[in-house]
N, CA, C and O atoms as a GROMACS GRO file, in nm:
protein
  432
    1MET      N    1   3.407   0.248  -1.332
    1MET     CA    2   3.328   0.234  -1.459
    1MET      C    3   3.224   0.342  -1.472
    1MET      O    4   3.168   0.404  -1.382
    2ILE      N    5   3.210   0.352  -1.592
    2ILE     CA    6   3.118   0.481  -1.646
    2ILE      C    7   3.029   0.468  -1.689
    2ILE      O    8   3.030   0.463  -1.812
    3THR      N    9   2.900   0.455  -1.619
    3THR     CA   10   2.746   0.448  -1.661
    3THR      C   11   2.670   0.591  -1.700
    3THR      O   12   2.653   0.688  -1.626
    4GLY      N   13   2.641   0.580  -1.799
    4GLY     CA   14   2.548   0.685  -1.866
    4GLY      C   15   2.407   0.670  -1.812
    4GLY      O   16   2.370   0.560  -1.771
    5LYS      N   17   2.330   0.767  -1.810
    5LYS     CA   18   2.164   0.696  -1.762
    5LYS      C   19   2.064   0.826  -1.739
    5LYS      O   20   2.107   0.941  -1.730
    6ILE      N   21   1.948   0.797  -1.732
    6ILE     CA   22   1.842   0.904  -1.618
    6ILE      C   23   1.891   0.871  -1.534
    6ILE      O   24   1.927   0.754  -1.519
    7LEU      N   25   1.909   0.977  -1.441
    7LEU     CA   26   1.929   0.966  -1.313
    7LEU      C   27   1.849   0.985  -1.208
    7LEU      O   28   1.873   0.931  -1.099
    8GLY      N   29   1.714   1.086  -1.235
    8GLY     CA   30   1.561   1.104  -1.182
    8GLY      C   31   1.538   1.179  -1.232
    8GLY      O   32   1.605   1.277  -1.264
    9GLN      N   33   1.398   1.144  -1.260
    9GLN     CA   34   1.251   1.244  -1.338
    9GLN      C   35   1.191   1.260  -1.228
    9GLN      O   36   1.205   1.191  -1.127
   10ASP      N   37   1.101   1.382  -1.249
   10ASP     CA   38   0.964   1.387  -1.178
   10ASP      C   39   0.909   1.542  -1.211
   10ASP      O   40   0.981   1.636  -1.243
   11LYS      N   41   0.775   1.546  -1.196
   11LYS     CA   42   0.666   1.642  -1.191
   11LYS      C   43   0.587   1.622  -1.061
   11LYS      O   44   0.501   1.542  -1.025
   12THR      N   45   0.648   1.726  -1.004
   12THR     CA   46   0.544   1.664  -0.846
   12THR      C   47   0.431   1.758  -0.857
   12THR      O   48   0.425   1.825  -0.960
   13ASN      N   49   0.373   1.767  -0.799
   13ASN     CA   50   0.207   1.807  -0.776
   13ASN      C   51   0.234   1.934  -0.658
   13ASN      O   52   0.341   1.941  -0.597
   14SER      N   53   0.162   1.996  -0.644
   14SER     CA   54   0.141   2.141  -0.580
   14SER      C   55   0.119   2.112  -0.442
   14SER      O   56   0.045   2.190  -0.381
   15ASN      N   57   0.182   1.988  -0.362
   15ASN     CA   58   0.167   2.017  -0.251
   15ASN      C   59   0.230   2.027  -0.127
   15ASN      O   60   0.201   1.984  -0.016
   16GLY      N   61   0.380   2.137  -0.198
   16GLY     CA   62   0.472   2.160  -0.147
   16GLY      C   63   0.552   2.101  -0.033
   16GLY      O   64   0.582   2.139   0.080
   17ALA      N   65   0.576   1.983  -0.113
   17ALA     CA   66   0.662   1.880  -0.060
   17ALA      C   67   0.802   1.900  -0.130
   17ALA      O   68   0.795   1.943  -0.245
   18LEU      N   69   0.924   1.879  -0.082
   18LEU     CA   70   1.046   1.885  -0.122
   18LEU      C   71   1.037   1.724  -0.180
   18LEU      O   72   0.967   1.644  -0.118
   19TYR      N   73   1.114   1.682  -0.303
   19TYR     CA   74   1.129   1.575  -0.370
   19TYR      C   75   1.305   1.561  -0.397
   19TYR      O   76   1.366   1.644  -0.465
   20ASN      N   77   1.387   1.413  -0.316
   20ASN     CA   78   1.470   1.397  -0.346
   20ASN      C   79   1.462   1.339  -0.505
   20ASN      O   80   1.416   1.225  -0.518
   21LEU      N   81   1.497   1.398  -0.605
   21LEU     CA   82   1.522   1.359  -0.706
   21LEU      C   83   1.614   1.245  -0.750
   21LEU      O   84   1.592   1.156  -0.831
   22TYR      N   85   1.730   1.271  -0.673
   22TYR     CA   86   1.886   1.189  -0.689
   22TYR      C   87   1.931   1.176  -0.594
   22TYR      O   88   1.950   1.272  -0.519
   23GLN      N   89   1.968   1.043  -0.561
   23GLN     CA   90   2.099   1.041  -0.465
   23GLN      C   91   2.233   0.981  -0.517
   23GLN      O   92   2.225   0.860  -0.540
   24VAL      N   93   2.338   1.029  -0.537
   24VAL     CA   94   2.439   0.980  -0.549
   24VAL      C   95   2.482   0.809  -0.489
   24VAL      O   96   2.460   0.784  -0.371
   25PRO      N   97   2.533   0.719  -0.566
   25PRO     CA   98   2.534   0.599  -0.498
   25PRO      C   99   2.647   0.602  -0.410
   25PRO      O  100   2.724   0.694  -0.438
   26VAL      N  101   2.695   0.512  -0.285
   26VAL     CA  102   2.804   0.507  -0.234
   26VAL      C  103   2.917   0.506  -0.285
   26VAL      O  104   2.929   0.391  -0.329
   27SER      N  105   2.993   0.553  -0.303
   27SER     CA  106   3.203   0.483  -0.379
   27SER      C  107   3.142   0.574  -0.518
   27SER      O  108   3.198   0.543  -0.623
   28THR      N  109   3.075   0.641  -0.525
   28THR     CA  110   3.047   0.734  -0.686
   28THR      C  111   3.046   0.886  -0.687
   28THR      O  112   3.018   0.963  -0.595
   29GLN      N  113   3.080   0.910  -0.803
   29GLN     CA  114   3.082   1.064  -0.825
   29GLN      C  115   2.962   1.097  -0.956
   29GLN      O  116   2.951   1.002  -1.033
   30ALA      N  117   2.899   1.182  -0.979
   30ALA     CA  118   2.791   1.210  -1.050
   30ALA      C  119   2.807   1.334  -1.154
   30ALA      O  120   2.871   1.432  -1.118
   31GLN      N  121   2.760   1.330  -1.255
   31GLN     CA  122   2.808   1.429  -1.364
   31GLN      C  123   2.690   1.445  -1.421
   31GLN      O  124   2.641   1.349  -1.480
   32PHE      N  125   2.626   1.560  -1.417
   32PHE     CA  126   2.509   1.562  -1.522
   32PHE      C  127   2.430   1.691  -1.502
   32PHE      O  128   2.437   1.774  -1.412
   33SER      N  129   2.345   1.684  -1.626
   33SER     CA  130   2.276   1.789  -1.633
   33SER      C  131   2.144   1.799  -1.587
   33SER      O  132   2.087   1.691  -1.606
   34LEU      N  133   2.071   1.881  -1.535
   34LEU     CA  134   1.930   1.890  -1.476
   34LEU      C  135   1.868   1.984  -1.568
   34LEU      O  136   1.908   2.098  -1.591
   35TYR      N  137   1.766   1.927  -1.619
   35TYR     CA  138   1.666   2.037  -1.686
   35TYR      C  139   1.537   2.027  -1.628
   35TYR      O  140   1.473   1.926  -1.599
   36VAL      N  141   1.502   2.172  -1.614
   36VAL     CA  142   1.359   2.187  -1.580
   36VAL      C  143   1.318   2.271  -1.674
   36VAL      O  144   1.381   2.356  -1.737
   37CYS      N  145   1.155   2.226  -1.678
   37CYS     CA  146   1.066   2.271  -1.772
   37CYS      C  147   0.920   2.289  -1.718
   37CYS      O  148   0.849   2.214  -1.651
   38ASN      N  149   0.899   2.417  -1.771
   38ASN     CA  150   0.717   2.430  -1.679
   38ASN      C  151   0.627   2.390  -1.825
   38ASN      O  152   0.634   2.442  -1.936
   39GLN      N  153   0.558   2.296  -1.784
   39GLN     CA  154   0.456   2.236  -1.874
   39GLN      C  155   0.355   2.305  -1.918
   39GLN      O  156   0.299   2.280  -2.024
   40HIS      N  157   0.322   2.400  -1.839
   40HIS     CA  158   0.171   2.471  -1.826
   40HIS      C  159   0.233   2.575  -1.973
   40HIS      O  160   0.342   2.613  -2.016
   41THR      N  161   0.070   2.587  -2.013
   41THR     CA  162   0.096   2.651  -2.146
   41THR      C  163   0.053   2.826  -2.128
   41THR      O  164   0.056   2.907  -2.221
   42THR      N  165   0.015   2.854  -1.986
   42THR     CA  166  -0.020   2.986  -1.979
   42THR      C  167   0.049   3.044  -1.848
   42THR      O  168   0.074   3.163  -1.861
   43ASN      N  169   0.085   2.992  -1.729
   43ASN     CA  170   0.082   3.026  -1.589
   43ASN      C  171   0.243   2.985  -1.566
   43ASN      O  172   0.298   2.885  -1.610
   44MET      N  173   0.295   3.080  -1.493
   44MET     CA  174   0.418   3.102  -1.455
   44MET      C  175   0.407   2.996  -1.308
   44MET      O  176   0.317   2.981  -1.226
   45ASP      N  177   0.570   2.923  -1.323
   45ASP     CA  178   0.594   2.859  -1.168
   45ASP      C  179   0.664   2.914  -1.136
   45ASP      O  180   0.690   3.025  -1.184
   46TYR      N  181   0.739   2.849  -1.018
   46TYR     CA  182   0.831   2.860  -0.925
   46TYR      C  183   0.910   2.749  -0.867
   46TYR      O  184   0.846   2.656  -0.818
   47PHE      N  185   1.056   2.745  -0.866
   47PHE     CA  186   1.115   2.626  -0.828
   47PHE      C  187   1.226   2.646  -0.747
   47PHE      O  188   1.275   2.756  -0.723
   48ARG      N  189   1.260   2.552  -0.710
   48ARG     CA  190   1.367   2.536  -0.589
   48ARG      C  191   1.481   2.393  -0.614
   48ARG      O  192   1.447   2.278  -0.644
   49ILE      N  193   1.603   2.441  -0.594
   49ILE     CA  194   1.690   2.316  -0.618
   49ILE      C  195   1.785   2.354  -0.503
   49ILE      O  196   1.832   2.468  -0.495
   50ALA      N  197   1.816   2.254  -0.410
   50ALA     CA  198   1.918   2.220  -0.309
   50ALA      C  199   2.019   2.100  -0.343
   50ALA      O  200   1.966   2.006  -0.402
   51LEU      N  201   2.119   2.092  -0.321
   51LEU     CA  202   2.228   2.013  -0.320
   51LEU      C  203   2.266   1.977  -0.129
   51LEU      O  204   2.311   2.050  -0.040
   52SER      N  205   2.227   1.843  -0.130
   52SER     CA  206   2.225   1.852   0.004
   52SER      C  207   2.305   1.700   0.063
   52SER      O  208   2.333   1.601  -0.005
   53THR      N  209   2.327   1.721   0.192
   53THR     CA  210   2.375   1.612   0.212
   53THR      C  211   2.271   1.498   0.342
   53THR      O  212   2.316   1.392   0.388
   54GLY      N  213   2.148   1.550   0.373
   54GLY     CA  214   2.086   1.454   0.421
   54GLY      C  215   1.945   1.458   0.348
   54GLY      O  216   1.848   1.414   0.410
   55GLY      N  217   1.927   1.506   0.222
   55GLY     CA  218   1.777   1.516   0.152
   55GLY      C  219   1.710   1.595   0.202
   55GLY      O  220   1.738   1.681   0.286
   56SER      N  221   1.566   1.557   0.124
   56SER     CA  222   1.436   1.642   0.169
   56SER      C  223   1.406   1.671   0.302
   56SER      O  224   1.371   1.782   0.341
   57ALA      N  225   1.424   1.535   0.398
   57ALA     CA  226   1.379   1.559   0.514
   57ALA      C  227   1.465   1.580   0.623
   57ALA      O  228   1.426   1.554   0.737
   58ALA      N  229   1.595   1.633   0.598
   58ALA     CA  230   1.690   1.738   0.659
   58ALA      C  231   1.775   1.858   0.578
   58ALA      O  232   1.891   1.899   0.570
   59ILE      N  233   1.666   1.881   0.535
   59ILE     CA  234   1.745   2.036   0.419
   59ILE      C  235   1.787   2.146   0.554
   59ILE      O  236   1.747   2.164   0.669
   60ASP      N  237   1.866   2.191   0.484
   60ASP     CA  238   1.945   2.275   0.545
   60ASP      C  239   1.928   2.405   0.448
   60ASP      O  240   1.960   2.382   0.331
   61VAL      N  241   1.889   2.524   0.473
   61VAL     CA  242   1.844   2.662   0.438
   61VAL      C  243   1.993   2.708   0.358
   61VAL      O  244   1.998   2.799   0.275
   62LYS      N  245   2.079   2.648   0.390
   62LYS     CA  246   2.216   2.686   0.296
   62LYS      C  247   2.221   2.612   0.219
   62LYS      O  248   2.279   2.660   0.122
   63GLU      N  249   2.170   2.444   0.192
   63GLU     CA  250   2.208   2.412   0.060
   63GLU      C  251   2.099   2.431  -0.061
   63GLU      O  252   2.086   2.345  -0.149
   64TYR      N  253   2.032   2.536  -0.057
   64TYR     CA  254   1.948   2.567  -0.175
   64TYR      C  255   2.055   2.687  -0.256
   64TYR      O  256   2.114   2.788  -0.219
   65ILE      N  257   2.041   2.615  -0.377
   65ILE     CA  258   2.133   2.717  -0.506
   65ILE      C  259   2.040   2.779  -0.578
   65ILE      O  260   2.079   2.870  -0.650
   66PHE      N  261   1.910   2.748  -0.578
   66PHE     CA  262   1.793   2.826  -0.638
   66PHE      C  263   1.662   2.805  -0.532
   66PHE      O  264   1.617   2.698  -0.489
   67TYR      N  265   1.616   2.939  -0.504
   67TYR     CA  266   1.506   2.955  -0.418
   67TYR      C  267   1.421   3.040  -0.450
   67TYR      O  268   1.439   3.162  -0.445
   68ASN      N  269   1.261   2.949  -0.507
   68ASN     CA  270   1.163   3.060  -0.537
   68ASN      C  271   1.184   3.109  -0.652
   68ASN      O  272   1.127   3.217  -0.667
   69CYS      N  273   1.263   3.059  -0.771
   69CYS     CA  274   1.293   3.090  -0.906
   69CYS      C  275   1.211   3.092  -1.031
   69CYS      O  276   1.216   2.991  -1.102
   70PRO      N  277   1.129   3.202  -1.072
   70PRO     CA  278   1.050   3.185  -1.166
   70PRO      C  279   1.071   3.145  -1.281
   70PRO      O  280   1.167   3.184  -1.347
   71LEU      N  281   0.954   3.032  -1.337
   71LEU     CA  282   1.006   3.016  -1.479
   71LEU      C  283   0.884   2.980  -1.537
   71LEU      O  284   0.810   2.888  -1.504
   72GLU      N  285   0.862   3.105  -1.675
   72GLU     CA  286   0.767   3.128  -1.760
   72GLU      C  287   0.689   3.008  -1.801
   72GLU      O  288   0.745   2.900  -1.784
   73ALA      N  289   0.572   3.009  -1.852
   73ALA     CA  290   0.494   2.903  -1.908
   73ALA      C  291   0.576   2.854  -2.041
   73ALA      O  292   0.636   2.933  -2.114
   74GLY      N  293   0.570   2.730  -2.058
   74GLY     CA  294   0.641   2.694  -2.176
   74GLY      C  295   0.791   2.702  -2.186
   74GLY      O  296   0.842   2.635  -2.276
   75GLU      N  297   0.890   2.793  -2.087
   75GLU     CA  298   0.994   2.798  -2.068
   75GLU      C  299   1.083   2.658  -1.995
   75GLU      O  300   1.041   2.590  -1.901
   76SER      N  301   1.200   2.642  -2.060
   76SER     CA  302   1.290   2.555  -1.989
   76SER      C  303   1.446   2.617  -1.934
   76SER      O  304   1.498   2.717  -1.983
   77MET      N  305   1.488   2.563  -1.858
   77MET     CA  306   1.636   2.562  -1.829
   77MET      C  307   1.710   2.430  -1.808
   77MET      O  308   1.672   2.319  -1.773
   78GLU      N  309   1.860   2.496  -1.852
   78GLU     CA  310   1.947   2.367  -1.799
   78GLU      C  311   2.069   2.405  -1.706
   78GLU      O  312   2.128   2.513  -1.710
   79PHE      N  313   2.095   2.309  -1.629
   79PHE     CA  314   2.181   2.334  -1.532
   79PHE      C  315   2.313   2.172  -1.528
   79PHE      O  316   2.299   2.051  -1.546
   80LYS      N  317   2.401   2.239  -1.503
   80LYS     CA  318   2.499   2.124  -1.517
   80LYS      C  319   2.588   2.118  -1.323
   80LYS      O  320   2.631   2.211  -1.256
   81PHE      N  321   2.586   2.006  -1.300
   81PHE     CA  322   2.615   1.970  -1.177
   81PHE      C  323   2.722   1.829  -1.142
   81PHE      O  324   2.693   1.720  -1.191
   82ILE      N  325   2.813   1.842  -1.078
   82ILE     CA  326   2.912   1.732  -1.032
   82ILE      C  327   2.883   1.711  -0.882
   82ILE      O  328   2.896   1.813  -0.814
   83LEU      N  329   2.843   1.587  -0.809
   83LEU     CA  330   2.830   1.565  -0.698
   83LEU      C  331   2.872   1.440  -0.636
   83LEU      O  332   2.866   1.327  -0.685
   84ASP      N  333   2.921   1.478  -0.509
   84ASP     CA  334   3.037   1.341  -0.453
   84ASP      C  335   2.910   1.222  -0.418
   84ASP      O  336   2.789   1.236  -0.440
   85ALA      N  337   2.971   1.119  -0.366
   85ALA     CA  338   2.860   1.007  -0.297
   85ALA      C  339   2.793   1.025  -0.172
   85ALA      O  340   2.830   1.075  -0.066
   86SER      N  341   2.688   0.973  -0.209
   86SER     CA  342   2.574   1.046  -0.106
   86SER      C  343   2.522   1.142  -0.106
   86SER      O  344   2.437   1.162  -0.019
   87LYS      N  345   2.545   1.221  -0.182
   87LYS     CA  346   2.481   1.375  -0.199
   87LYS      C  347   2.323   1.335  -0.258
   87LYS      O  348   2.288   1.242  -0.330
   88TYR      N  349   2.244   1.443  -0.196
   88TYR     CA  350   2.077   1.419  -0.285
   88TYR      C  351   2.098   1.558  -0.386
   88TYR      O  352   2.173   1.653  -0.370
   89LEU      N  353   2.019   1.536  -0.475
   89LEU     CA  354   1.946   1.674  -0.551
   89LEU      C  355   1.791   1.660  -0.534
   89LEU      O  356   1.706   1.582  -0.578
   90VAL      N  357   1.791   1.786  -0.437
   90VAL     CA  358   1.609   1.789  -0.388
   90VAL      C  359   1.583   1.888  -0.498
   90VAL      O  360   1.670   1.955  -0.554
   91THR      N  361   1.408   1.891  -0.535
   91THR     CA  362   1.372   1.973  -0.608
   91THR      C  363   1.250   2.017  -0.567
   91THR      O  364   1.212   1.961  -0.464
   92TYR      N  365   1.146   2.130  -0.629
   92TYR     CA  366   1.029   2.151  -0.545
   92TYR      C  367   0.990   2.258  -0.663
   92TYR      O  368   1.048   2.351  -0.719
   93SER      N  369   0.839   2.187  -0.674
   93SER     CA  370   0.755   2.322  -0.770
   93SER      C  371   0.630   2.374  -0.694
   93SER      O  372   0.553   2.304  -0.628
   94THR      N  373   0.622   2.519  -0.718
   94THR     CA  374   0.518   2.570  -0.598
   94THR      C  375   0.388   2.526  -0.677
   94THR      O  376   0.318   2.484  -0.585
   95ASN      N  377   0.327   2.515  -0.772
   95ASN     CA  378   0.246   2.450  -0.837
   95ASN      C  379   0.213   2.345  -0.943
   95ASN      O  380   0.114   2.331  -1.014
   96GLY      N  381   0.356   2.256  -0.928
   96GLY     CA  382   0.295   2.143  -1.014
   96GLY      C  383   0.322   2.143  -1.137
   96GLY      O  384   0.326   2.031  -1.188
   97TYR      N  385   0.347   2.248  -1.216
   97TYR     CA  386   0.348   2.265  -1.330
   97TYR      C  387   0.505   2.228  -1.402
   97TYR      O  388   0.515   2.207  -1.523
   98ILE      N  389   0.599   2.224  -1.328
   98ILE     CA  390   0.768   2.210  -1.354
   98ILE      C  391   0.799   2.034  -1.341
   98ILE      O  392   0.789   1.954  -1.249
   99SER      N  393   0.833   2.027  -1.454
   99SER     CA  394   0.919   1.886  -1.452
   99SER      C  395   1.077   1.900  -1.465
   99SER      O  396   1.137   1.984  -1.533
  100PHE      N  397   1.132   1.795  -1.382
  100PHE     CA  398   1.324   1.777  -1.388
  100PHE      C  399   1.298   1.683  -1.402
  100PHE      O  400   1.203   1.611  -1.373
  101ASN      N  401   1.454   1.673  -1.487
  101ASN     CA  402   1.520   1.590  -1.545
  101ASN      C  403   1.652   1.582  -1.544
  101ASN      O  404   1.721   1.662  -1.606
  102ALA      N  405   1.701   1.485  -1.474
  102ALA     CA  406   1.845   1.445  -1.459
  102ALA      C  407   1.906   1.361  -1.500
  102ALA      O  408   1.914   1.251  -1.445
  103ILE      N  409   1.983   1.403  -1.640
  103ILE     CA  410   2.054   1.300  -1.709
  103ILE      C  411   2.200   1.310  -1.698
  103ILE      O  412   2.241   1.417  -1.653
  104GLY      N  413   2.288   1.219  -1.728
  104GLY     CA  414   2.401   1.232  -1.724
  104GLY      C  415   2.522   1.092  -1.660
  104GLY      O  416   2.505   0.987  -1.721
  105LEU      N  417   2.598   1.088  -1.585
  105LEU     CA  418   2.682   0.996  -1.550
  105LEU      C  419   2.710   0.981  -1.427
  105LEU      O  420   2.699   1.075  -1.348
  106GLU      N  421   2.762   0.830  -1.379
  106GLU     CA  422   2.798   0.774  -1.238
  106GLU      C  423   2.919   0.744  -1.297
  106GLU      O  424   2.937   0.714  -1.415
  107ILE      N  425   2.992   0.752  -1.218
  107ILE     CA  426   3.185   0.721  -1.243
  107ILE      C  427   3.211   0.652  -1.100
  107ILE      O  428   3.215   0.721  -0.998
  108SER      N  429   3.226   0.539  -1.098
  108SER     CA  430   3.274   0.480  -0.962
  108SER      C  431   3.403   0.382  -1.020
  108SER      O  432   3.470   0.315  -0.941
   0.00000   0.00000   0.00000
């Protein structure tokens, strides 16, 4: 079965915490776009994205695909991912100006 939906949304605060934006359900594959948007009008922010087996509580440095990447005020980026069952999409914003939106398909 294929289901299209919003898989996860977040606009983190600048508390320095990683966030499990989405975990792929058991026996499912996910294909999705991740939209990263700096909502501040004047200040740059930095983001991190990891594809993890253990989520934010057990992140391994090798799981980061983007680390402290700059994003100018008012700018956005799109990334496309395919993740296997039980994998996590982990996000982080240094100053809390960035929103993350994962939109796509779950295939079971």
